[in-house]
Structure formats: C-alpha cells, structure tokens
FIFI-356952 format. One record per residue (C-alpha): residue in one letter; z, x, y. Coordinates in nm, 2 decimals, padded with zeros to 4 digits. Layout:
<atoms>
+-------+--------+--------+--------+
! lumse !      Z !      X !      Y !
+-------+--------+--------+--------+
!     a !      Z !      X !      Y !
...
+-------+--------+--------+--------+
</atoms>
This chain:
<atoms>
+-------+--------+--------+--------+
! lumse !      Z !      X !      Y !
+-------+--------+--------+--------+
!     m !  00.01 !  00.02 !  00.01 !
!     p ! -00.12 !  00.13 !  00.34 !
!     s !  00.23 !  00.22 !  00.58 !
!     h !  00.23 !  00.08 !  00.92 !
!     p !  00.09 !  00.30 !  01.20 !
!     i !  00.40 !  00.33 !  01.37 !
!     v !  00.47 !  00.57 !  01.11 !
!     e !  00.25 !  00.82 !  01.30 !
!     l !  00.47 !  00.75 !  01.62 !
!     t !  00.83 !  00.74 !  01.49 !
!     s !  00.88 !  00.89 !  01.13 !
!     e !  00.85 !  00.76 !  00.77 !
!     a !  01.26 !  00.77 !  00.69 !
!     s !  01.35 !  00.59 !  00.99 !
!     w !  01.08 !  00.30 !  00.92 !
!     a !  01.18 !  00.34 !  00.59 !
!     m !  01.55 !  00.22 !  00.72 !
!     v !  01.38 ! -00.07 !  00.86 !
!     e !  01.06 ! -00.19 !  00.73 !
!     d !  01.21 ! -00.49 !  00.50 !
!     k !  01.38 ! -00.67 !  00.88 !
!     f !  01.03 ! -00.70 !  01.02 !
!     t !  00.91 ! -01.09 !  00.93 !
!     p !  00.49 ! -01.01 !  00.88 !
!     y !  00.49 ! -01.15 !  01.25 !
!     g !  00.70 ! -00.87 !  01.36 !
!     k !  00.50 ! -00.61 !  01.22 !
!     e !  00.16 ! -00.78 !  01.35 !
!     i !  00.36 ! -00.76 !  01.70 !
!     l !  00.45 ! -00.41 !  01.64 !
!     a !  00.06 ! -00.28 !  01.55 !
!     k ! -00.13 ! -00.48 !  01.81 !
!     l !  00.13 ! -00.30 !  02.08 !
!     i !  00.09 !  00.03 !  02.00 !
!     t ! -00.32 ! -00.03 !  02.01 !
!     f ! -00.25 ! -00.24 !  02.36 !
!     l ! -00.06 !  00.08 !  02.41 !
!     e ! -00.30 !  00.38 !  02.35 !
!     d ! -00.63 !  00.18 !  02.42 !
!     d ! -00.45 !  00.04 !  02.79 !
!     i ! -00.16 !  00.16 !  02.90 !
!     i ! -00.13 !  00.53 !  02.88 !
!     p ! -00.52 !  00.57 !  02.98 !
!     a ! -00.42 !  00.36 !  03.29 !
!     t ! -00.15 !  00.59 !  03.37 !
!     k ! -00.28 !  00.81 !  03.63 !
!     l ! -00.44 !  00.52 !  03.79 !
!     a ! -00.10 !  00.34 !  03.85 !
!     h !  00.04 !  00.62 !  04.00 !
!     a ! -00.33 !  00.65 !  04.20 !
!     q ! -00.29 !  00.30 !  04.34 !
!     l !  00.10 !  00.37 !  04.48 !
!     p !  00.05 !  00.48 !  04.88 !
!     d !  00.19 !  00.78 !  04.97 !
!     d !  00.28 !  00.62 !  05.31 !
!     p !  00.67 !  00.52 !  05.28 !
!     e !  00.55 !  00.21 !  05.47 !
!     r !  00.29 !  00.07 !  05.27 !
!     r !  00.40 !  00.20 !  04.93 !
!     w !  00.73 ! -00.01 !  04.93 !
!     k !  00.46 ! -00.34 !  04.97 !
!     t !  00.22 ! -00.21 !  04.70 !
!     v !  00.20 ! -00.42 !  04.39 !
!     i ! -00.01 ! -00.19 !  04.24 !
!     p ! -00.31 ! -00.35 !  04.09 !
!     v ! -00.39 ! -00.20 !  03.71 !
!     i ! -00.02 ! -00.35 !  03.54 !
!     e ! -00.07 ! -00.70 !  03.73 !
!     e ! -00.43 ! -00.66 !  03.52 !
!     l ! -00.25 ! -00.51 !  03.17 !
!     k !  00.00 ! -00.79 !  03.28 !
!     v ! -00.29 ! -01.07 !  03.25 !
!     k ! -00.39 ! -00.88 !  02.85 !
!     a ! -00.02 ! -00.89 !  02.71 !
!     k ! -00.03 ! -01.18 !  02.80 !
!     k ! -00.35 ! -01.31 !  02.59 !
!     l ! -00.23 ! -01.11 !  02.32 !
!     g !  00.15 ! -01.20 !  02.29 !
!     l !  00.29 ! -00.96 !  02.37 !
!     w !  00.52 ! -01.04 !  02.65 !
!     n !  00.93 ! -01.09 !  02.67 !
!     l !  00.92 ! -00.97 !  02.36 !
!     f !  01.30 ! -00.87 !  02.46 !
!     l !  01.44 ! -01.18 !  02.46 !
!     s !  01.52 ! -01.27 !  02.08 !
!     k !  01.43 ! -01.71 !  02.04 !
!     a !  01.77 ! -01.58 !  01.76 !
!     h !  02.01 ! -01.57 !  02.10 !
!     y !  01.78 ! -01.75 !  02.28 !
!     p !  01.66 ! -02.04 !  02.15 !
!     e !  01.46 ! -02.25 !  02.46 !
!     f !  01.31 ! -01.90 !  02.59 !
!     g !  01.30 ! -01.65 !  02.32 !
!     v !  01.01 ! -01.54 !  02.09 !
!     p !  01.06 ! -01.48 !  01.72 !
!     l !  01.16 ! -01.17 !  01.70 !
!     s !  01.52 ! -00.97 !  01.63 !
!     n !  01.71 ! -00.68 !  01.86 !
!     i !  01.59 ! -00.45 !  01.59 !
!     e !  01.23 ! -00.53 !  01.54 !
!     y !  01.22 ! -00.48 !  01.96 !
!     a !  01.42 ! -00.20 !  01.93 !
!     v !  01.13 !  00.01 !  01.77 !
!     m !  00.89 ! -00.17 !  02.02 !
!     a !  01.08 ! -00.04 !  02.28 !
!     e !  01.07 !  00.34 !  02.18 !
!     l !  00.70 !  00.27 !  02.19 !
!     l !  00.70 !  00.16 !  02.47 !
!     g !  00.90 !  00.43 !  02.63 !
!     r !  00.63 !  00.60 !  02.55 !
!     g !  00.43 !  00.50 !  02.88 !
!     g !  00.65 !  00.53 !  03.12 !
!     p !  00.80 !  00.31 !  03.32 !
!     i !  00.45 !  00.07 !  03.34 !
!     a !  00.44 !  00.01 !  03.00 !
!     s !  00.73 ! -00.26 !  03.02 !
!     q !  00.65 ! -00.38 !  03.33 !
!     a !  00.29 ! -00.46 !  03.14 !
!     v !  00.47 ! -00.64 !  02.87 !
!     n !  00.77 ! -00.80 !  03.13 !
!     c !  01.03 ! -00.60 !  02.92 !
!     s !  01.13 ! -00.42 !  03.28 !
!     a !  01.47 ! -00.40 !  03.35 !
!     p !  01.62 ! -00.54 !  03.56 !
!     d !  01.43 ! -00.82 !  03.54 !
!     t !  01.55 ! -00.84 !  03.15 !
!     g !  01.95 ! -00.81 !  03.15 !
!     n !  01.86 ! -01.07 !  03.45 !
!     m !  01.64 ! -01.29 !  03.23 !
!     e !  01.97 ! -01.25 !  02.98 !
!     v !  02.21 ! -01.38 !  03.20 !
!     l !  02.00 ! -01.70 !  03.35 !
!     a !  01.88 ! -01.78 !  03.00 !
!     r !  02.25 ! -01.75 !  02.86 !
!     y !  02.50 ! -01.84 !  03.12 !
!     g !  02.21 ! -02.03 !  03.45 !
!     s !  02.21 ! -02.34 !  03.49 !
!     r !  01.90 ! -02.59 !  03.43 !
!     e !  01.81 ! -02.58 !  03.83 !
!     q !  01.86 ! -02.19 !  03.82 !
!     q !  01.69 ! -02.19 !  03.51 !
!     q !  01.38 ! -02.42 !  03.67 !
!     k !  01.39 ! -02.20 !  03.99 !
!     w !  01.43 ! -01.88 !  03.86 !
!     l !  01.42 ! -01.81 !  03.48 !
!     v !  01.14 ! -01.95 !  03.42 !
!     p !  00.92 ! -01.74 !  03.71 !
!     l !  01.03 ! -01.46 !  03.61 !
!     l !  00.92 ! -01.56 !  03.22 !
!     n !  00.58 ! -01.64 !  03.33 !
!     g !  00.61 ! -01.27 !  03.57 !
!     e !  00.54 ! -01.41 !  03.87 !
!     i !  00.85 ! -01.31 !  04.04 !
!     r !  01.08 ! -01.00 !  03.98 !
!     s !  01.48 ! -00.94 !  04.09 !
!     a !  01.73 ! -00.71 !  04.15 !
!     f !  02.11 ! -00.67 !  04.02 !
!     a !  02.40 ! -00.58 !  04.27 !
!     m !  02.69 ! -00.42 !  04.17 !
!     t !  02.75 ! -00.07 !  04.29 !
!     e !  02.93 ! -00.07 !  04.62 !
!     r !  02.93 !  00.25 !  04.88 !
!     f !  03.31 !  00.36 !  04.96 !
!     v !  03.44 !  00.26 !  04.60 !
!     s !  03.38 !  00.33 !  04.23 !
!     s !  03.17 !  00.01 !  04.11 !
!     s !  03.17 !  00.17 !  03.76 !
!     d !  03.52 ! -00.03 !  03.71 !
!     a !  03.37 ! -00.33 !  03.83 !
!     t !  03.71 ! -00.39 !  03.96 !
!     n !  03.76 ! -00.21 !  04.23 !
!     i !  03.42 ! -00.46 !  04.39 !
!     r !  03.53 ! -00.53 !  04.71 !
!     t !  03.18 ! -00.77 !  04.84 !
!     s !  03.38 ! -01.15 !  04.86 !
!     i !  03.27 ! -01.43 !  04.77 !
!     r !  03.40 ! -01.74 !  04.89 !
!     r !  03.37 ! -02.17 !  04.92 !
!     e !  03.29 ! -02.26 !  05.25 !
!     g !  03.25 ! -02.66 !  05.19 !
!     d !  02.92 ! -02.71 !  04.99 !
!     e !  02.78 ! -02.36 !  05.04 !
!     i !  02.95 ! -01.99 !  04.92 !
!     v !  02.94 ! -01.65 !  05.16 !
!     i !  02.93 ! -01.38 !  05.04 !
!     n !  03.03 ! -01.06 !  05.27 !
!     g !  03.04 ! -00.68 !  05.14 !
!     h !  02.81 ! -00.34 !  05.15 !
!     k !  02.58 ! -00.32 !  04.82 !
!     w !  02.39 !  00.01 !  04.76 !
!     w !  02.10 !  00.07 !  04.49 !
!     i !  02.03 ! -00.25 !  04.42 !
!     s !  01.80 ! -00.22 !  04.12 !
!     g !  01.50 ! -00.38 !  04.20 !
!     a !  01.59 ! -00.46 !  04.58 !
!     g !  01.23 ! -00.25 !  04.63 !
!     d !  01.02 ! -00.39 !  04.49 !
!     p !  00.81 ! -00.67 !  04.70 !
!     r !  00.77 ! -00.89 !  04.40 !
!     t !  01.15 ! -00.98 !  04.41 !
!     k !  01.27 ! -01.29 !  04.50 !
!     v !  01.60 ! -01.33 !  04.35 !
!     h !  01.92 ! -01.06 !  04.41 !
!     i !  02.20 ! -01.14 !  04.13 !
!     v !  02.54 ! -01.04 !  04.33 !
!     m !  02.89 ! -00.93 !  04.16 !
!     g !  03.12 ! -01.02 !  04.38 !
!     k !  03.58 ! -01.06 !  04.42 !
!     s !  03.61 ! -01.41 !  04.46 !
!     d !  03.97 ! -01.45 !  04.40 !
!     p !  04.16 ! -01.12 !  04.49 !
!     g !  04.51 ! -01.26 !  04.46 !
!     n !  04.45 ! -01.35 !  04.01 !
!     k !  04.68 ! -01.20 !  03.80 !
!     s !  04.41 ! -01.09 !  03.53 !
!     a !  04.21 ! -00.80 !  03.68 !
!     y !  03.90 ! -00.95 !  03.48 !
!     n !  03.89 ! -01.26 !  03.63 !
!     q !  03.89 ! -01.23 !  04.02 !
!     q !  03.47 ! -01.18 !  03.94 !
!     s !  03.20 ! -01.39 !  04.01 !
!     v !  02.84 ! -01.38 !  04.00 !
!     v !  02.68 ! -01.54 !  04.23 !
!     l !  02.23 ! -01.60 !  04.34 !
!     v !  02.09 ! -01.48 !  04.61 !
!     p !  01.72 ! -01.54 !  04.77 !
!     a !  01.58 ! -01.24 !  04.88 !
!     d !  01.48 ! -01.42 !  05.19 !
!     a !  01.82 ! -01.54 !  05.25 !
!     p !  01.90 ! -01.61 !  05.60 !
!     g !  02.29 ! -01.41 !  05.63 !
!     v !  02.51 ! -01.48 !  05.35 !
!     k !  02.54 ! -01.81 !  05.30 !
!     v !  02.39 ! -01.96 !  04.98 !
!     p !  02.45 ! -02.38 !  04.87 !
!     l !  02.75 ! -02.39 !  04.59 !
!     s !  02.50 ! -02.47 !  04.26 !
!     n !  02.41 ! -02.06 !  04.33 !
!     l !  02.72 ! -01.96 !  04.16 !
!     v !  02.67 ! -01.88 !  03.79 !
!     l !  02.87 ! -02.09 !  03.53 !
!     g !  03.17 ! -02.10 !  03.73 !
!     w !  03.42 ! -01.91 !  03.93 !
!     g !  03.61 ! -01.59 !  03.81 !
!     k !  03.33 ! -01.54 !  03.47 !
!     g !  03.20 ! -01.26 !  03.70 !
!     f !  03.35 ! -01.05 !  03.37 !
!     e !  03.20 ! -01.26 !  03.12 !
!     i !  02.88 ! -01.27 !  03.23 !
!     i !  02.85 ! -00.87 !  03.33 !
!     q !  02.97 ! -00.82 !  02.98 !
!     g !  02.71 ! -01.07 !  02.83 !
!     r !  02.45 ! -00.85 !  03.00 !
!     l !  02.50 ! -00.55 !  02.76 !
!     g !  02.26 ! -00.55 !  02.62 !
!     p !  00.98 !  00.72 !  02.85 !
!     g !  01.07 !  00.89 !  02.57 !
!     p !  01.24 !  01.23 !  02.37 !
!     q !  00.96 !  01.17 !  02.13 !
!     a !  00.65 !  01.22 !  02.41 !
!     a !  00.78 !  01.55 !  02.52 !
!     l !  00.84 !  01.69 !  02.21 !
!     d !  00.42 !  01.58 !  02.11 !
!     t !  00.36 !  01.71 !  02.53 !
!     m !  00.55 !  02.03 !  02.37 !
!     l !  00.38 !  02.08 !  02.07 !
!     q !  00.02 !  02.10 !  02.23 !
!     r !  00.14 !  02.29 !  02.45 !
!     v !  00.27 !  02.55 !  02.22 !
!     t !  00.01 !  02.57 !  01.96 !
!     d ! -00.29 !  02.57 !  02.24 !
!     p ! -00.50 !  02.89 !  02.16 !
!     s ! -00.57 !  02.91 !  02.55 !
!     r ! -00.17 !  02.97 !  02.63 !
!     k ! -00.19 !  03.29 !  02.34 !
!     t !  00.07 !  03.55 !  02.51 !
!     f !  00.11 !  03.94 !  02.40 !
!     g ! -00.14 !  03.78 !  02.15 !
!     k !  00.01 !  03.49 !  01.97 !
!     y !  00.11 !  03.15 !  02.01 !
!     l !  00.37 !  03.05 !  02.22 !
!     y !  00.59 !  02.92 !  01.87 !
!     e !  00.55 !  03.28 !  01.70 !
!     h !  00.83 !  03.39 !  02.04 !
!     g !  01.12 !  03.33 !  02.06 !
!     t !  01.34 !  03.06 !  02.00 !
!     v !  01.02 !  02.78 !  02.04 !
!     v !  01.04 !  02.68 !  01.64 !
!     a !  01.39 !  02.60 !  01.62 !
!     d !  01.34 !  02.46 !  01.93 !
!     i !  01.13 !  02.19 !  01.83 !
!     a !  01.34 !  02.19 !  01.47 !
!     k !  01.66 !  02.06 !  01.73 !
!     s !  01.47 !  01.83 !  01.94 !
!     r !  01.32 !  01.67 !  01.62 !
!     a !  01.63 !  01.66 !  01.44 !
!     e !  01.83 !  01.51 !  01.79 !
!     i !  01.53 !  01.23 !  01.79 !
!     e !  01.68 !  01.11 !  01.44 !
!     s !  01.96 !  01.07 !  01.46 !
!     g !  01.93 !  00.88 !  01.83 !
!     r !  01.66 !  00.68 !  01.68 !
!     l !  01.89 !  00.55 !  01.43 !
!     l !  02.19 !  00.48 !  01.69 !
!     v !  01.98 !  00.26 !  01.82 !
!     l !  01.87 !  00.09 !  01.57 !
!     s !  02.19 !  00.06 !  01.46 !
!     a !  02.32 ! -00.12 !  01.81 !
!     a !  02.04 ! -00.35 !  01.78 !
!     l !  02.15 ! -00.44 !  01.40 !
!     m !  02.47 ! -00.53 !  01.57 !
!     i !  02.37 ! -00.72 !  01.77 !
!     d !  02.16 ! -00.91 !  01.54 !
!     k !  02.41 ! -00.98 !  01.32 !
!     y !  02.69 ! -01.02 !  01.60 !
!     k !  02.57 ! -01.06 !  01.92 !
!     a !  02.62 ! -00.81 !  02.20 !
!     k !  02.99 ! -00.87 !  02.19 !
!     g !  03.01 ! -00.75 !  01.81 !
!     a !  02.85 ! -00.43 !  01.87 !
!     l !  02.96 ! -00.31 !  02.17 !
!     k !  03.14 !  00.04 !  02.02 !
!     e !  02.75 !  00.07 !  01.90 !
!     i !  02.60 !  00.02 !  02.25 !
!     g !  02.85 !  00.22 !  02.37 !
!     i !  02.78 !  00.51 !  02.14 !
!     a !  02.45 !  00.52 !  02.19 !
!     k !  02.39 !  00.47 !  02.61 !
!     f !  02.60 !  00.78 !  02.63 !
!     v !  02.45 !  00.97 !  02.37 !
!     v !  02.05 !  00.91 !  02.39 !
!     p !  02.03 !  01.00 !  02.76 !
!     s !  02.22 !  01.32 !  02.77 !
!     m !  01.99 !  01.39 !  02.42 !
!     a !  01.65 !  01.24 !  02.52 !
!     l !  01.79 !  01.55 !  02.86 !
!     g !  01.77 !  01.82 !  02.59 !
!     v !  01.45 !  01.77 !  02.42 !
!     i !  01.28 !  01.72 !  02.79 !
!     d !  01.41 !  02.02 !  02.92 !
!     r !  01.31 !  02.23 !  02.62 !
!     a !  00.93 !  02.06 !  02.58 !
!     m !  00.98 !  02.18 !  03.02 !
!     q !  01.07 !  02.50 !  02.91 !
!     s !  00.80 !  02.57 !  02.71 !
!     f !  00.53 !  02.50 !  02.95 !
!     g !  00.72 !  02.72 !  03.24 !
!     a !  00.67 !  02.64 !  03.62 !
!     e !  00.38 !  02.36 !  03.54 !
!     g !  00.67 !  02.21 !  03.37 !
!     v !  00.83 !  02.12 !  03.65 !
!     s !  00.59 !  02.00 !  03.85 !
!     q !  00.36 !  01.72 !  03.90 !
!     d !  00.08 !  01.85 !  03.71 !
!     q !  00.26 !  01.71 !  03.40 !
!     n !  00.48 !  01.43 !  03.39 !
!     l !  00.77 !  01.59 !  03.20 !
!     a !  00.96 !  01.61 !  03.53 !
!     e !  00.94 !  01.28 !  03.60 !
!     t !  01.04 !  01.13 !  03.27 !
!     w !  01.37 !  01.42 !  03.23 !
!     a !  01.49 !  01.30 !  03.65 !
!     g !  01.39 !  00.87 !  03.55 !
!     i !  01.61 !  00.94 !  03.23 !
!     r !  01.87 !  01.09 !  03.45 !
!     t !  01.98 !  00.82 !  03.61 !
!     l !  02.01 !  00.63 !  03.34 !
!     r !  02.33 !  00.83 !  03.26 !
!     i !  02.47 !  00.66 !  03.60 !
!     a !  02.24 !  00.35 !  03.63 !
!     d !  02.37 !  00.27 !  03.29 !
!     g !  02.73 !  00.27 !  03.37 !
!     p !  02.91 !  00.64 !  03.38 !
!     d !  02.85 !  00.81 !  03.03 !
!     a !  03.26 !  00.87 !  03.11 !
!     v !  03.31 !  00.49 !  03.07 !
!     h !  03.14 !  00.45 !  02.78 !
!     i !  03.33 !  00.77 !  02.64 !
!     q !  03.66 !  00.63 !  02.68 !
!     q !  03.61 !  00.24 !  02.60 !
!     v !  03.47 !  00.42 !  02.29 !
!     g !  03.76 !  00.67 !  02.23 !
!     q !  03.99 !  00.36 !  02.28 !
!     r !  03.85 !  00.15 !  02.02 !
!     e !  03.89 !  00.43 !  01.78 !
!     l !  04.22 !  00.50 !  01.93 !
!     k !  04.31 !  00.15 !  01.78 !
!     r !  04.23 !  00.24 !  01.43 !
!     a !  04.54 !  00.49 !  01.40 !
!     p !  04.79 !  00.20 !  01.29 !
!     a !  04.63 !  00.07 !  01.04 !
!     l !  04.56 !  00.45 !  00.93 !
!     a !  04.88 !  00.63 !  00.94 !
!     k !  04.99 !  00.28 !  00.71 !
!     k !  04.69 !  00.33 !  00.43 !
!     t !  04.84 !  00.73 !  00.41 !
!     a !  05.20 !  00.62 !  00.38 !
!     e !  05.09 !  00.45 !  00.14 !
!     m !  04.85 !  00.67 ! -00.03 !
!     k !  05.22 !  00.92 ! -00.01 !
!     k !  05.41 !  00.67 ! -00.12 !
!     k !  05.15 !  00.68 ! -00.46 !
!     e !  05.15 !  01.03 ! -00.49 !
!     i !  05.53 !  01.08 ! -00.44 !
!     a !  05.56 !  00.80 ! -00.75 !
!     i !  05.22 !  01.04 ! -01.01 !
!     l !  05.42 !  01.44 ! -00.93 !
!     e !  05.79 !  01.24 ! -01.02 !
!     k !  05.65 !  01.03 ! -01.33 !
!     a !  05.52 !  01.36 ! -01.45 !
!     h !  05.87 !  01.54 ! -01.40 !
!     l !  05.74 !  01.71 ! -01.05 !
+-------+--------+--------+--------+
</atoms>
C-alpha cells in the first residue's frame, strides 16, 4: 500500500503513530493541503512580500492581493477553517480532529505567515473565533464570528499592558465597568495582536471589572470592542459570557517551521558550488552532528505537539494543560535552535534577506513572549508535577513496608 505524501515532509515513524487516527476525509484534506502548499502557497511567497509596500503609511493599509487570491482557491478546495474541530464546535467546525490539524499546522509552517492566512487559520483570529464559537452569544456570533469564519474580516486580541507584568493576568489594570446599558472601558493596551491589519473590525479586550472580588480569578471580564468604536463605550451586549468570566474565557482560548529550515540547511551543505578547501560544507567540523541534532529535536518536538493534540481531542483543552504547557515552552526553543544551525551554515547570507531564515527566527522568537512567557509555562508545569509528590511518597512508603516484610520473612 503506497504511503501518504506527508511522509516525505515529516517522517515515516511519526506518520505511523497517527495514521490510524486520521479519517479518510482527514487524509484527503491533508493530501490536498500538501499540493496547495507546494503548487500555490510557497511559490507565491516572494510575490506576497513584493506586494507589501515599504512606505509605512501605505504598508499598514494594504491587503496583499495574492493572499486574497489564495483564500478564494483554498475555499474552493475545502481547505478552510481547518483548526476548528466539529467535535468541539458542532455548529461551526469542520470534521477534523485536533491531532489531524496538528499535522496540517506543521505543514502550514513551511509556507510562513501567508500559508495560515490563505486557509483562514491565522492567529489571533483562530483563538478569537474559538472564543466566540464557545462563549459568544447568538448576536455576537452572527455579527463577528460568521464574518471571521468567512474570511471577510480579521480581529485583534488586547490583553498586554505597558506598565504591568501582563503574563500574570491578575495584574491587568484596564477597567471595565457598567454604566446603564453601556460598558465603559478605560486603560492602556499595547502589543495588541492583529491591531495593525486594515481588515480588523473587532478587538477582544480583557480588563478588570470587579477589583474588589476576593478571588483574583473572578475580577476580570472580556468585552468585544469594534475597531471603529467612538471613545471607550460599547453596548452591554458586547460583554462575553458574563461578568467575572475573563479567566474562564482565556483558559478556554489556550488551544514557519524548523523542518523547512533543516531542509534549507541540507541543500546548502551539499551544494557543490559551496565547497570550501576542496570539501563539501557537511565534511567540515560539526555540520553532520548539527544535522543529526536538528533531526532528533524536530522529531521529539513533533511528538510533544501530537501528544497535546491527542489529549485535547480526548479531554478538551482543560484536560490537556500539562501537555499544552510543555509543548509551548519546548517547541519554540527547539525551533530557534534548528533555525540557528541552518543560519550558521549560510554564514553572513543566513542573517540577510537573501534567505528567510532570519525572518523566520525572529517570528518564532516572539512566540516565547506572545504565547505566554516560557517562565509561566514552566512554572505551571512544575507546579502540576509537584502535586504528584504526596502520592509518590505514599507509594514509596508502602513499597518500603513490603521490602521490610520480605526481609523479615527471610530472617534478614
């Protein structure tokens, strides 16, 4: 039986582990995505960059034409909203599991930022659509979710604030309070994901609505703010889920790659025109060892992500917090190391715009902050592990008793 084309882009071993978890539909969509990526998305990458003006004033008002063309084709092919599983979002989702999408998401990383946009699977819209699909009212879904699902608009997520450590959401200072039939929002947000896109029509804003609440996790609320809202007032109907539900919503929201960098490195170090001192680059120093390290790290990182995806499929995001947390602090750092080795093989060219490695490195480096600082994920995973200590101590004590009993029986 012929193997799936995904094997050439990932590995035989990883596909063998997940193949039986793919439906025939999932396999078909995956094959279509590979073809679309290789025939349409990757060849259009340079054109997309060329269509983005250098002029700052025009740059932030431009919608890249080739991406819009790719979106039309993706819709016709059925490669649309792949991230939103029907199992968790029956009304709005597609018949794919999280583990099926995890494999597809790695592929999209090969196409850089334009790939995820082309199939409407781009942050922060993905997380925002999940918020609206899970927690939004019918009115909010019709007004904001449907246009987002159709790719007609984009959205922003506003949580980070300038003068506080926003990785701890209990520090948020932006106030959200009710005045009659309106909500008044007052605060200073920055690094707002998605705010610069001219298509952005709505901001999902987290703020503090009940600072006096005894529970630090019931003080926050989430509000939908239209991008063109005059001033800081929005209708009461823009409150998501209810007062004090901010943390519940954010926890529910938890939900360009190293493989491409390694492929680029392999081509570089085996290129006859790049020989030095009569040898291929891979024949020098630790290049072969670097290739092996990158291969091993990619495989281990992939398995972490697939493990988290499988746990989400089985127990939803709240039941997979440990696996998600581990992947979030391990995988970006792994990717940076792989890309760094690839950059090194190119010398000065590796940090120039002649290759996309430096741009990819910078994009992934931001994930170690934008998706929650590593320290926060590490702390949460460590605290979860510490909860296992009492049970381990009890088990060890019981084992010790059995050991003593056996020794006594043997008169030792």
